[in-house]
C-alpha positions in Angstrom: 7.8 -47.5 -17.3 9.5 -44.9 -19.6 11.6 -46.0 -22.5 15.2 -46.5 -21.6 17.8 -45.7 -24.2 21.0 -47.8 -24.0 23.2 -44.9 -23.1 22.9 -41.5 -21.5 23.4 -38.5 -23.7 27.0 -37.4 -24.1 26.3 -34.0 -22.6 25.3 -35.5 -19.2 27.9 -36.3 -16.5 27.8 -39.9 -15.6 29.7 -39.5 -12.3 26.6 -40.3 -10.3 26.6 -36.8 -8.6 23.5 -34.7 -8.3 22.9 -32.0 -10.9 22.3 -28.3 -10.5 19.1 -28.9 -8.4 20.7 -31.2 -5.9 22.1 -30.3 -2.5 20.4 -29.2 0.7 17.0 -30.7 1.0 15.8 -27.9 3.2 16.1 -25.4 0.3 12.6 -24.0 -0.5 13.8 -23.4 -4.1 13.8 -27.2 -4.6 10.5 -27.8 -2.8 7.8 -29.4 -5.0 4.5 -31.1 -5.0 4.1 -34.2 -7.2 0.9 -34.6 -9.1 -0.4 -37.5 -11.2 -3.4 -37.5 -13.5 -6.0 -40.1 -12.5 -8.5 -41.9 -14.7 -11.0 -39.2 -14.2 -8.6 -36.7 -15.6 -8.2 -35.1 -12.2 -4.8 -34.2 -10.7 -4.0 -36.2 -7.5 -1.5 -34.8 -5.0 1.1 -37.5 -4.4 3.0 -35.5 -1.7 5.5 -32.8 -1.1 9.2 -33.2 -1.2 12.5 -31.9 -2.6 13.6 -32.5 -6.2 17.1 -33.3 -7.4 18.5 -34.4 -10.8 21.0 -37.2 -10.6 22.5 -40.0 -12.8 20.7 -43.2 -11.9 22.7 -46.3 -12.8 19.6 -48.6 -12.8 17.8 -46.3 -15.3 21.1 -45.6 -17.3 20.5 -41.9 -17.5 19.9 -38.6 -15.8 16.7 -38.7 -13.8 14.4 -36.6 -11.7 14.2 -37.7 -8.0 11.8 -36.4 -5.4 12.2 -37.4 -1.8 9.4 -36.8 0.6 10.1 -34.0 3.1 8.3 -36.0 5.9 10.3 -39.3 5.9 12.8 -39.1 3.0 11.0 -41.8 1.0 11.2 -41.7 -2.8 8.1 -40.0 -4.2 9.3 -39.9 -7.8 12.1 -41.5 -9.8 11.7 -40.5 -13.5 14.4 -40.7 -16.2 14.7 -37.6 -18.4 13.8 -39.3 -21.7 15.3 -37.6 -24.7 12.0 -38.1 -26.7 9.5 -37.1 -24.0 7.6 -33.8 -24.4 8.1 -31.7 -21.3 6.0 -28.5 -20.8 6.8 -25.6 -18.5 3.6 -23.7 -17.5 3.1 -20.5 -15.4 6.7 -20.3 -14.4 6.4 -23.0 -11.6 5.0 -26.1 -13.3 6.6 -28.8 -15.3 4.2 -31.3 -16.9 4.9 -34.5 -19.0 3.6 -37.9 -19.8 5.5 -41.0 -18.6 3.3 -43.4 -20.6 0.1 -43.3 -22.7 -2.2 -42.8 -19.7 0.2 -41.7 -17.0 0.8 -38.0 -16.8 3.0 -36.3 -14.2 3.5 -32.8 -12.9 5.9 -31.0 -10.6 4.6 -27.8 -8.9 7.5 -25.8 -7.6 7.4 -23.5 -4.6 9.7 -21.0 -6.3 10.3 -20.0 -9.9 14.0 -20.3 -9.5 13.8 -24.0 -8.7 11.6 -24.6 -11.7 14.0 -22.8 -14.0 16.9 -25.0 -12.7 15.2 -28.3 -13.3 13.9 -27.0 -16.7 17.5 -26.1 -17.6 18.6 -29.7 -16.7 15.8 -31.3 -18.8 16.7 -29.1 -21.8 20.4 -29.9 -21.4 19.6 -33.6 -21.6 17.3 -33.2 -24.6 19.7 -30.7 -26.3 17.1 -27.9 -26.3 17.3 -24.2 -25.6 15.9 -23.5 -22.0 14.0 -20.5 -23.4 11.4 -22.9 -24.9 8.2 -23.8 -23.0 7.8 -27.2 -24.8 10.8 -29.5 -25.4 9.3 -31.7 -28.1 6.5 -31.7 -30.6 3.5 -32.9 -28.6 2.4 -35.4 -31.2 4.2 -38.7 -30.5 3.8 -42.1 -32.2 1.0 -43.3 -30.0 -1.0 -40.2 -30.9 -0.4 -40.8 -34.6 -1.7 -44.3 -34.2 -4.7 -43.1 -32.3 -5.7 -40.4 -34.8 -4.6 -42.3 -37.9 -3.5 -39.4 -40.1 -2.7 -36.3 -38.2 -1.7 -34.5 -41.4 -5.3 -34.5 -42.5 -7.2 -31.2 -41.9 -10.0 -32.7 -39.7 -10.7 -35.3 -37.1 -13.3 -38.0 -37.4 -15.5 -38.2 -34.3 -17.3 -41.3 -33.2 -21.0 -41.3 -34.3 -23.1 -39.5 -31.6 -24.9 -42.5 -30.1 -25.8 -43.4 -26.5 -23.7 -46.6 -26.7 -20.5 -44.6 -27.7 -20.6 -41.9 -25.0 -17.8 -43.5 -23.1 -15.6 -43.6 -26.2 -16.5 -39.9 -26.9 -15.6 -38.9 -23.3 -12.2 -40.7 -23.6 -11.5 -38.9 -26.8 -12.3 -35.5 -25.4 -10.3 -36.1 -22.2 -7.2 -37.4 -24.1 -7.3 -34.4 -26.4 -7.1 -31.7 -23.7 -3.4 -31.9 -22.9 -2.3 -31.2 -26.5 -3.0 -27.9 -28.2 -3.0 -29.6 -31.6 -5.5 -32.2 -30.6 -7.7 -29.6 -28.9 -7.7 -27.6 -32.1 -8.7 -30.5 -34.3 -11.4 -31.7 -31.8 -12.9 -28.2 -31.6 -13.1 -27.9 -35.4 -14.8 -31.3 -35.6 -17.4 -30.3 -33.0 -18.1 -27.1 -34.8 -18.5 -28.5 -38.3 -20.7 -31.5 -37.5 -23.2 -29.7 -35.2 -22.1 -32.3 -32.6 -23.1 -30.4 -29.5 -26.8 -30.3 -30.4 -26.7 -34.1 -31.0 -25.1 -34.6 -27.6 -27.8 -32.5 -25.9 -30.5 -34.7 -27.7 -28.9 -37.8 -26.1 -28.9 -35.9 -22.8 -32.7 -35.8 -22.9 -32.8 -39.5 -23.7 -30.5 -40.4 -20.8 -32.6 -38.3 -18.4 -35.8 -40.0 -19.6 -34.2 -43.4 -19.2 -32.5 -42.4 -15.9 -29.3 -43.7 -17.4 -26.9 -42.4 -14.7 -23.7 -43.8 -16.4 -24.6 -42.0 -19.6 -25.3 -38.7 -17.7 -21.9 -39.0 -16.0 -20.2 -39.4 -19.4 -22.1 -36.4 -20.8 -20.9 -34.3 -17.8 -17.3 -35.2 -18.6 -17.8 -34.4 -22.3 -19.5 -31.0 -21.8 -16.9 -30.0 -19.1 -14.2 -31.0 -21.6 -15.8 -28.9 -24.3 -15.7 -25.9 -22.0 -11.9 -26.5 -21.5 -11.4 -26.3 -25.3 -11.7 -22.6 -24.9 -13.4 -21.8 -28.2 -15.8 -18.9 -28.7 -17.6 -20.6 -31.6 -18.5 -23.5 -29.4 -19.6 -21.2 -26.6 -22.0 -19.4 -29.0 -23.7 -22.7 -29.7 -23.7 -23.9 -26.0 -25.0 -20.5 -24.7 -27.7 -20.0 -27.3 -31.3 -19.8 -26.0 -32.2 -23.3 -27.1 -29.1 -25.0 -25.7 -27.9 -23.3 -22.5 -30.4 -24.9 -20.1 -29.5 -28.4 -21.4 -25.8 -27.6 -21.1 -26.5 -26.6 -17.5 -28.5 -29.8 -17.1 -25.5 -31.9 -18.3 -23.3 -30.2 -15.7 -25.7 -31.2 -12.9 -24.5 -34.8 -13.1 -21.0 -34.6 -11.6 -19.8 -38.2 -11.1 -17.8 -37.1 -8.0 -21.1 -36.2 -6.3 -23.5 -38.7 -4.8 -26.5 -36.6 -5.8 -27.2 -34.4 -8.8 -27.4 -30.6 -8.3 -30.6 -28.6 -9.1 -29.1 -25.7 -11.1 -32.0 -25.6 -13.7 -34.6 -25.5 -10.9 -32.8 -22.6 -9.3 -32.5 -20.6 -12.5 -36.1 -21.1 -13.6 -38.0 -20.9 -10.3 -35.8 -19.2 -7.6 -33.9 -16.6 -9.7 -36.5 -14.2 -11.0 -35.7 -11.6 -13.7 -37.1 -8.2 -12.6 -37.6 -5.5 -15.2 -37.5 -2.4 -13.0 -38.1 -0.5 -16.2 -39.7 -2.5 -19.0 -37.2 -3.4 -21.7 -38.7 -3.2 -25.2 -35.7 -4.6 -27.1 -36.0 -8.4 -27.2 -32.3 -8.8 -28.2 -31.2 -6.8 -25.2 -33.5 -8.8 -22.9 -32.1 -12.1 -24.3 -28.5 -10.8 -23.9 -29.2 -10.0 -20.2 -30.6 -13.5 -19.6 -27.7 -15.1 -21.3 -25.1 -13.1 -19.4 -26.7 -14.0 -16.1 -26.8 -17.7 -16.9 -23.2 -17.8 -18.2 -22.0 -16.0 -15.1 -23.9 -18.5 -13.0 -22.2 -21.4 -14.9 -18.8 -19.8 -14.3 -19.3 -19.0 -10.6 -21.5 -21.9 -9.4 -21.7 -24.8 -11.9 -18.2 -25.4 -13.2 -15.8 -26.7 -10.5 -13.0 -24.4 -9.5 -10.4 -24.8 -12.2 -7.1 -26.3 -11.1 -3.8 -24.6 -11.7 -3.6 -26.6 -15.0 -7.0 -25.5 -16.2 -7.3 -21.8 -15.3 -5.9 -20.6 -18.6 -8.3 -22.9 -20.4 -11.3 -20.8 -19.3 -10.0 -17.4 -20.5 -12.4 -17.4 -23.4 -15.3 -17.9 -21.0 -14.2 -14.8 -19.1 -14.0 -12.9 -22.4 -17.5 -14.0 -23.5 -19.0 -12.6 -20.3 -16.9 -9.4 -20.5 -18.0 -8.6 -24.1 -21.6 -9.4 -23.3 -21.5 -6.8 -20.5 -20.0 -4.2 -22.8 -22.8 -4.9 -25.3 -25.5 -4.6 -22.6 -24.1 -1.2 -21.4 -24.0 0.1 -24.9 -27.6 -1.0 -25.7 -29.0 0.5 -22.5 -27.0 3.7 -23.0 -28.5 4.2 -26.4 -32.1 3.7 -25.1 -33.0 7.2 -24.1 -36.6 6.4 -23.1 -35.3 3.7 -20.8 -32.9 6.0 -18.9 -35.3 8.9 -18.8 -37.9 6.7 -17.2 -35.3 5.3 -14.8 -34.3 8.7 -13.4 -37.8 10.0 -13.3 -39.0 7.1 -11.1 -35.9 7.3 -8.9 -36.6 10.9 -7.9 -40.4 10.7 -7.9 -41.7 10.9 -4.3 -44.6 8.7 -5.2 -42.3 5.8 -6.0 -42.7 3.2 -3.2 -39.6 2.1 -1.2 -39.3 -1.4 -2.7 -39.5 -0.1 -6.2 -36.9 2.6 -5.5 -34.6 0.0 -4.0 -34.8 -2.1 -7.2 -34.2 1.0 -9.3 -31.1 2.0 -7.3 -29.7 -1.6 -7.3 -30.2 -1.7 -11.1 -28.3 1.6 -11.5 -25.5 0.3 -9.3 -25.2 -2.8 -11.4 -25.3 -0.7 -14.5 -22.4 1.4 -13.2 -20.5 -1.7 -12.2 -20.9 -3.1 -15.8 -19.4 0.2 -17.1 -16.1 -0.6 -15.5 -15.6 -3.2 -18.3 -15.7 -0.4 -21.0 -12.7 1.0 -22.8 -11.8 4.6 -21.6 -13.4 6.4 -24.4 -16.6 4.4 -24.1 -16.6 4.9 -20.3 -16.3 8.7 -20.9 -19.4 8.6 -23.1 -21.3 6.4 -20.5 -20.7 8.8 -17.6 -21.4 11.8 -19.7 -24.8 10.3 -20.6 -25.6 9.7 -16.9 -24.5 13.2 -16.0 -26.8 14.7 -18.7 -29.6 12.5 -17.4 -29.2 14.1 -13.9 -27.6 11.3 -11.9 -26.1 13.6 -9.3 -29.4 15.4 -8.4 -31.0 12.0 -8.3 -28.3 10.7 -5.9 -28.8 13.7 -3.7 -32.5 12.9 -3.4 -31.7 9.2 -2.7 -29.1 9.9 0.0 -31.6 12.0 1.9 -34.0 9.0 2.3 -34.4 6.9 5.4 -33.8 3.5 3.7 -30.3 2.3 4.7 -30.0 -0.2 1.9 -31.0 2.4 -0.7 -28.5 4.9 0.7 -25.7 2.2 0.7 -26.3 1.5 -3.0 -26.4 5.2 -3.8 -23.0 5.6 -2.0 -21.5 2.9 -4.2 -22.8 4.7 -7.3 -21.4 8.0 -6.0 -18.0 6.3 -5.6 -18.0 5.3 -9.3 -18.6 8.9 -10.2 -16.0 10.4 -8.0 -13.3 7.9 -9.1 -14.2 8.5 -12.7 -14.4 12.3 -12.7 -14.1 14.3 -9.4 -14.2 17.6 -11.3 -17.7 16.8 -12.5 -18.9 16.2 -8.9 -17.1 19.4 -7.6 -18.8 21.5 -10.3 -22.2 20.1 -9.4 -21.8 20.8 -5.7 -20.6 24.3 -6.2 -23.6 25.1 -8.4 -26.1 23.7 -6.0 -24.6 25.7 -3.1 -26.0 28.8 -4.8 -29.6 27.5 -4.5 -29.7 25.1 -1.4 -28.9 25.3 2.3 -25.7 23.7 3.6 -27.7 20.9 5.2 -28.8 19.3 2.0 -25.7 19.8 -0.1 -24.5 16.5 -1.6 -21.0 16.6 0.1 -22.6 17.3 3.5 -24.9 14.4 3.0 -21.9 12.2 2.3 -20.1 13.5 5.4 -23.3 12.9 7.5 -23.5 9.3 6.3 -19.8 8.8 7.2 -20.4 10.2 10.7 -23.5 8.1 11.2 -22.2 4.8 9.9 -23.6 2.0 12.0 -21.1 -0.6 11.0 -18.9 -1.4 14.1 -15.9 -1.5 11.8 -16.9 1.7 9.9 -16.5 0.0 6.5 -18.8 2.6 4.8 -17.2 5.5 6.6 -13.7 4.4 5.4 -15.0 4.3 1.8 -16.7 7.8 2.1 -13.6 9.3 3.7 -11.6 8.1 0.7 -14.1 9.8 -1.6 -13.9 13.1 0.3 -10.1 12.9 0.2 -10.3 12.5 -3.6 -12.6 15.5 -3.9 -10.5 17.8 -1.8 -7.2 16.7 -3.4 -5.7 19.7 -5.3 -3.6 17.2 -7.4 -6.6 16.1 -9.4 -8.2 19.6 -9.8 -8.1 21.0 -13.2 -5.0 23.2 -13.8 -6.3 26.2 -15.7 -4.5 29.4 -16.3 -5.9 31.0 -13.1 -6.4 27.8 -11.1 -10.0 28.6 -10.5 -11.2 25.1 -9.6 -8.8 24.9 -6.7 -9.5 28.4 -5.4 -13.2 28.2 -5.8 -13.8 24.7 -4.6 -11.6 24.9 -1.5 -13.2 28.3 -0.6 -16.6 26.6 -1.0 -15.6 23.5 1.0 -14.2 25.5 4.0 -17.2 27.8 4.0 -20.0 25.2 3.6 -18.7 21.8 4.6 -15.7 21.8 6.9 -17.9 22.6 10.0 -19.9 19.5 9.3 -16.8 17.4 9.1 -15.3 18.7 12.3 -18.5 18.7 14.3 -17.9 15.2 16.0 -14.3 16.3 16.9 -15.4 19.6 18.5 -18.4 18.0 20.3 -16.1 15.3 21.8 -13.3 17.6 23.0 -14.9 20.2 25.2 -13.2 19.0 28.4 -9.6 17.9 29.3 -10.2 14.5 27.9 -12.6 13.0 25.3 -16.2 13.0 26.5 -16.9 9.8 24.6 -14.1 7.3 24.2 -15.6 4.1 22.9 -13.9 2.2 20.1 -16.3 3.2 17.3 -16.1 6.9 18.2 -12.3 6.7 18.3 -12.3 5.1 14.9 -14.5 7.9 13.5 -12.4 10.6 15.0 -9.2 8.9 13.7 -10.7 9.0 10.2 -11.6 12.7 10.5 -8.1 13.5 11.8 -6.6 11.6 8.8 -8.5 13.9 6.4 -7.5 17.0 8.4 -3.9 16.0 8.3 -4.2 15.6 4.6 -5.6 19.1 4.4 -2.7 20.6 6.4 -0.3 19.1 4.0 -2.1 20.2 0.8 -4.4 23.2 1.5 -2.0 25.8 2.9 -3.8 29.0 3.9 -7.4 27.6 3.9 -6.7 25.1 6.6 -4.3 27.4 8.4 -7.0 30.1 8.8 -9.5 27.4 9.9 -7.2 25.8 12.5 -6.1 29.1 14.1 -9.6 30.7 14.0 -11.4 27.7 15.4 -8.6 26.6 17.8 -8.7 23.2 16.2 -5.2 22.0 17.3 -6.0 22.5 21.0 -9.2 20.5 20.6 -7.3 17.7 18.6 -4.7 17.4 21.3 -7.4 16.6 23.9 -7.5 13.3 22.1 -3.9 12.6 23.4 -5.7 11.6 26.6 -7.7 8.9 24.8 -7.4 5.3 26.1 -7.1 4.2 22.4 -3.4 4.6 21.5 -4.2 4.7 17.7 -6.3 7.9 18.3 -3.7 9.6 20.5 -1.1 8.9 17.8 -3.5 10.3 15.1 -3.7 13.5 17.2 0.1 13.6 17.5 0.6 13.0 13.8 -1.7 16.0 13.1 0.5 18.2 15.3 3.6 16.8 13.8 2.4 17.6 10.3 1.8 21.2 11.4 5.2 21.6 13.0 6.8 20.0 9.9 5.6 23.0 7.8 7.9 25.3 9.9 5.4 28.1 9.6 5.8 30.8 12.1 2.0 31.6 12.1 1.4 28.0 13.3 4.3 28.3 15.7 3.1 31.5 17.3 -0.4 29.9 17.7 1.2 26.8 19.4 3.2 28.9 21.8 0.4 31.3 22.7 -1.9 28.5 23.6 0.8 26.3 25.3 0.0 23.4 23.0 3.0 21.3 23.9 1.4 20.7 27.3 -0.8 17.7 26.2 2.2 16.2 24.4 4.5 16.4 27.4 1.7 15.1 29.7 1.3 12.1 27.4 5.0 11.6 27.3 5.3 11.6 31.1 2.2 9.4 31.5 3.7 6.9 29.0 6.5 6.5 31.6 9.5 4.4 30.6 7.6 2.2 28.2 9.5 1.9 24.9 6.6 2.0 22.5 5.3 3.9 19.4 4.0 6.8 21.5 7.4 7.3 23.2 9.2 7.2 19.8 6.8 9.5 18.0 7.0 12.2 20.7 10.8 12.1 20.8 10.8 12.3 17.0 8.8 15.5 17.1 11.2 17.1 19.5 14.2 15.8 17.6 12.7 17.4 14.4 12.5 20.7 16.2 16.2 20.3 17.3 17.6 19.2 14.0 15.7 21.8 12.0 16.6 24.4 14.6 13.1 25.9 14.9 14.2 28.7 17.3 10.9 29.9 18.5 9.7 26.4 19.5 13.0 25.5 21.0 12.9 28.5 23.3 9.2 27.8 24.2 9.8 24.1 25.1 12.9 24.8 27.2 11.4 27.8 29.0 8.2 26.0 29.9 8.9 22.3 30.0 12.6 21.7 30.7 12.0 20.8 34.3 9.7 17.9 33.1 12.2 16.7 30.5 15.6 17.2 31.9 15.8 13.7 33.4 15.3 12.0 30.1 18.8 10.8 29.3 18.3 7.6 27.2 18.3 10.0 24.2 20.1 13.3 23.8 17.2 15.0 22.2 16.2 17.2 25.1 19.7 18.0 26.3 20.4 18.9 22.6 17.4 21.2 22.6 18.7 22.8 25.8 22.1 23.5 24.1 20.4 25.0 21.1 18.5 27.3 23.4 21.6 28.4 25.2 23.4 29.1 22.0 20.4 31.1 20.9 20.6 33.2 24.1 24.3 33.7 23.7 23.8 35.1 20.2 21.1 37.4 21.5 23.4 38.6 24.2 26.4 39.1 21.8 25.0 40.5 18.5 28.6 41.3 17.3 29.5 37.6 17.6 26.5 36.7 15.4 27.5 39.3 12.8 31.1 38.1 12.9 29.9 34.5 12.3 27.9 35.5 9.2 30.9 37.3 7.8 33.2 34.4 8.4 30.6 32.0 6.9 30.4 34.1 3.8 34.2 34.0 3.5 34.3 30.3 4.0 32.5 29.6 0.7 34.7 31.8 -1.4 37.2 30.0 -3.6 39.9 32.7 -3.8 43.2 31.1 -2.7 44.4 34.3 -1.0 41.2 34.5 1.1 41.7 30.9 2.3 45.2 31.7 3.3 44.1 34.8 5.3 41.5 32.7 7.1 44.0 30.0 8.1 46.3 32.7 9.4 43.5 34.2 11.4 42.5 30.8 13.0 46.0 29.7 13.8 47.7 33.0 14.8 45.0 34.7 16.9 45.5 34.4 20.6 42.6 34.8 23.0 44.4 37.9 24.3 43.9 39.6 20.9 40.2 39.2 21.2 38.1 41.9 22.8 34.3 42.3 23.0 33.7 39.5 20.5 35.6 41.1 17.6 38.1 39.0 15.6 41.4 40.7 15.1 42.9 39.6 11.8 46.7 40.0 11.7 48.3 41.4 8.6 48.7 38.8 5.9 52.4 39.5 5.4 53.4 39.0 9.0 56.3 36.5 9.1 55.5 33.2 10.8 57.7 30.4 12.2 56.8 26.9 13.6 56.6 28.2 17.2 54.1 30.9 16.1 51.9 28.3 14.7 52.2 25.5 17.2 51.9 27.6 20.4 48.2 28.6 19.7 47.3 25.0 18.8 48.7 23.6 22.1 46.8 26.2 24.0 43.6 25.4 22.0 43.9 21.6 22.9 44.3 22.4 26.6 41.2 24.7 26.5 39.3 22.0 24.6 40.0 19.3 27.3 38.9 21.7 30.0 35.8 22.6 28.1 34.8 18.9 27.6 35.0 18.1 31.3 33.1 21.2 32.3 30.4 20.6 29.6 29.7 17.1 31.0 29.2 18.7 34.4 26.8 21.3 32.9 24.8 18.6 31.2 24.5 16.5 34.4 24.0 19.3 36.9 22.1 22.0 35.2 18.8 22.7 37.1 16.4 24.9 35.2 12.7 25.2 35.3 11.7 28.4 33.4 8.4 30.1 32.9 5.2 28.1 33.0 1.7 28.5 31.9 -0.7 28.8 34.8 -2.7 25.9 33.3 0.3 23.6 33.2 -0.5 20.9 35.8 2.6 18.6 35.5 3.9 17.3 38.9 7.4 18.7 38.7 10.0 17.8 41.4 10.4 20.6 43.9 13.1 23.1 43.1 13.7 26.9 43.0 12.1 28.4 39.9 14.5 30.8 38.2 14.2 32.8 35.0 16.6 31.9 32.2 17.1 35.5 31.3 18.5 36.4 34.7 21.0 33.5 34.4 22.5 34.8 31.2 22.5 38.5 32.0 26.1 38.8 33.0 28.5 39.8 30.3 31.4 37.7 29.1 34.8 38.6 30.4 37.2 39.5 27.6 40.1 37.3 27.3 38.5 34.4 29.3 39.2 30.9 27.9 35.7 30.6 26.5 35.2 34.1 25.3 33.6 34.6 21.9 36.0 34.6 19.0 38.7 32.5 20.5 39.5 29.1 19.0 37.1 26.6 20.5 34.3 29.0 21.0 31.2 29.0 18.7 32.9 31.6 16.6 35.6 29.1 15.4 34.3 26.8 12.8 35.7 23.3 12.8 37.6 23.7 16.0 36.6 20.4 17.5 37.6 17.0 16.0 34.7 14.7 15.0 36.0 11.7 17.0 36.5 13.7 20.2 33.1 15.4 20.0 31.4 12.1 19.5 33.1 10.5 22.5 32.1 13.5 24.6 28.5 13.2 23.6 28.5 9.4 24.2 29.8 9.8 27.8 26.7 11.8 28.7 24.3 9.2 27.6 23.0 6.7 30.2 20.4 4.0 30.5 18.3 3.0 27.5 19.3 3.9 24.0 16.2 5.3 22.3 14.9 5.4 18.8 16.2 8.8 17.9 19.7 9.2 19.2 22.3 6.6 18.3 26.0 6.7 19.2 26.9 5.2 15.8 25.2 7.9 13.7 27.8 9.5 11.5 27.2 12.6 9.6 24.2 14.3 11.1 24.9 13.4 14.7 28.5 14.4 14.4 27.4 17.8 13.1 25.0 18.2 15.9 27.4 17.1 18.6 30.0 19.5 17.2 27.5 22.2 18.0 26.9 20.8 21.5 30.6 21.0 22.2 30.7 24.8 21.5 28.9 26.0 24.6 31.3 28.8 26.0 33.0 28.1 29.2 32.2 31.5 30.6 28.5 30.8 30.2 28.8 27.3 31.8 30.6 28.7 34.8 27.8 31.1 35.4 25.1 28.4 34.9 26.9 26.1 37.3 27.3 28.7 40.0 23.7 30.0 39.9 
């Protein structure tokens, strides 16, 4: 049991209430796992519960209590001793020793909970919570154990078979303390102790002394956890490393020893694909492989308490790899032979596979280099002709060789895409399109046999990097972007789009299995990227090759993700608001597949429904006039019954306002004049405007011209209020009639002969004939009167919103919400402004 001082510290409340970490037991912040260190120096999980800090009368002090979350039983009751060394590790661990051989740890689910308990411990001990260790780790029992800790060294027991247990205990007890680890490591270095231990290992194996072998396992594992480079250099030397691995075969927790040495000497064969003449390099490669094997296979997975103790082992492997890459890079004969054999047709397949795998591993090692060293590495490979070599390898039949070559290519593209682009443009001058490096990559992507298309996804990412203008060199005349994109669209784009064009010759995809759909989705993803970043190159390609029409065939796919990819491609094009694209879309009636998909989707409230509505909403909000007219004239009959969003009715209103402006050009010019005046800051001008809005009666308006009264005309209250009261009456009439228009309007419009939607029967009429009659001057809705489109700000926001809401029925969709404030209000204001004279004619038609 821990020491119990006679009284609790004065800083701690003795009221018996829980401290800062008390309270609701369901709070995940207070959720912890309790660990104890067993005799084998392994952490045992004692259970999961919730921690609190309370004053415990029996212990006479503030204590940590953990109650099990399963049954509420007490998992831990530990007094916060003023002299105990508590350690906070990795933000969520608190570790301490209750007694000489009884270590405890709390592992918190959340950092915040750990910080709270740590603050309470520091409060009891009078420490600043910013520390990670509350006390000097050397306590009295340690001083007794190590005699004089002030001495520079530590005396180890003599290295004898009979004292292995004592040595193992000393190593294990030193691990929790940084100071003890330091002294133990120095002692092991200075006395050549490791080699003596390995000699005893041979004796124990000869005698089949299992107990001794188990002690040696614990000792060697403990030495690994000391995390000292000097010790690793001894342990991983040519003469010692296999014995170290031998010691680690005898894990006491296993019923049978492992056969690591047998695997390394008999099963794992070192292949010199190109003979290595430098013995030091060869030894370094062997050492690195074996140390990597120790890290990955021999040492047990480190616990959360030990993972930082193996950082030096990671560093040892890292720097070995750096050294190997440097030594191979400097060996010109080795690299010359490597590339010569790679590209030699006489090289047999097995040998070539070994060469490619070596080159792949060589490039993987290079990732450990510093940036300047990596630059030199890839420059060396480029000078050696790695890209022409890859081109040869990618053209071979062996799938494994091609896969490894693809991995090498990915390293090159990620490192320096400009280097790859320069190469492919140069080779285009000498070779046919079929054997160009980029076309080989595209073909491998298209022909990927993996059902999940793992390789194709990787290759698509590489192509995207290569065609991304953002990473192209920005020279004065931007030659790389111009030249490479010109090259790509001339020599490569037809290869990329071939599967898309082959699969969309009919009204629906000719092949619609999952793997084909995945591949086409990848191609569409890249084409969508091109639309966004390549401007005129992709525009010419899409319009000349009629790509969008072929892409929209995929809207009929049974795979929703592919149909959505096709829709996203079109949405990206519409998002550019480019009239060249818009004219192409209208000429070919390319909204037809989208409307078909929308109707076929029915009333399902899913991603397809929302994405299509969003596209039409974008056209409405951005007021793309050409597309608005095209949609309403050709597809209104199919869309007029959609009333759970106001998108389509809003498009209709936009269209009618457009037609009204076309019929009344003077009105449009007047609007532009007034709009210009509205932004002027001259006080006199603002007054004139107010007078015009409030004093002009509808009888003063003729043929859409605004009559501005003289600014010095005297005014009284009646002059001002009379027009306002008339305006309010007209507004109420207009609202009621507008609702009727929205609900009763029955338009169909022009249709493409190819449009095969099953519309409900109704008389087809041309929109132009319905708007041919001229407005009557002086009518309540005539242009220029207050409340018509010519009067900015004539309708109040709240009233317009209510009017719009009353027309909505059924399901509220993703796009149109009654609670939208600014944008919807603005749009609804515009909906309110449909002239009454126009409505009357539409209703009577």
